[in-house]
C-alpha positions in Angstrom: -54.3 20.8 -4.3 -57.8 21.2 -5.6 -56.6 21.7 -9.1 -54.5 18.6 -8.9 -57.5 16.6 -7.7 -59.7 18.0 -10.5 -57.1 17.1 -13.1 -56.6 13.6 -11.7 -60.3 12.9 -11.5 -60.5 13.4 -15.3 -57.2 11.8 -16.1 -58.8 8.5 -17.3 -60.2 10.4 -20.3 -56.6 11.2 -21.5 -54.7 8.0 -20.7 -53.1 6.3 -17.8 -51.2 8.4 -15.3 -49.3 7.4 -12.1 -51.8 9.3 -9.9 -50.9 6.9 -7.0 -47.7 9.0 -6.7 -49.6 12.0 -5.5 -49.4 12.5 -1.7 -49.9 15.6 0.4 -47.1 17.8 1.7 -46.8 15.7 4.8 -46.5 12.5 2.8 -49.9 11.2 3.7 -51.7 9.1 1.1 -55.2 9.4 0.0 -57.9 8.3 2.5 -59.8 5.2 1.7 -57.4 4.1 -1.1 -55.5 1.2 0.4 -54.0 0.2 -2.9 -52.1 3.4 -3.1 -49.7 2.3 -0.4 -49.2 -1.1 -2.1 -48.4 0.6 -5.5 -45.9 2.9 -3.9 -44.2 0.0 -2.0 -43.9 -1.8 -5.4 -42.0 1.2 -6.7 -39.6 1.1 -3.7 -41.1 4.1 -1.9 -40.1 4.1 1.8 -42.5 5.0 4.6 -42.0 6.5 8.0 -43.2 4.6 11.1 -46.3 6.8 11.2 -47.4 5.5 7.7 -46.5 8.7 5.8 -44.2 8.6 2.8 -40.6 9.5 3.7 -40.4 12.6 1.5 -36.7 13.3 2.3 -35.8 9.9 0.9 -38.3 9.8 -2.0 -39.0 13.3 -3.1 -38.0 14.3 -6.6 -34.9 16.6 -6.6 -34.7 19.4 -9.1 
């Protein structure tokens, strides 16, 4: 998780990345970044009643 955070903090140096798609393993969004939820909703991401991303419905399947 720390390495992902470090990479994303420098991502603006290399171009635009969809960093708003990064949530933790429970589906929680980043604290103090209200726009993240809005961006995810615009992409059709579904949320559970507790406010976490519904990972079963939205997680990338390999």
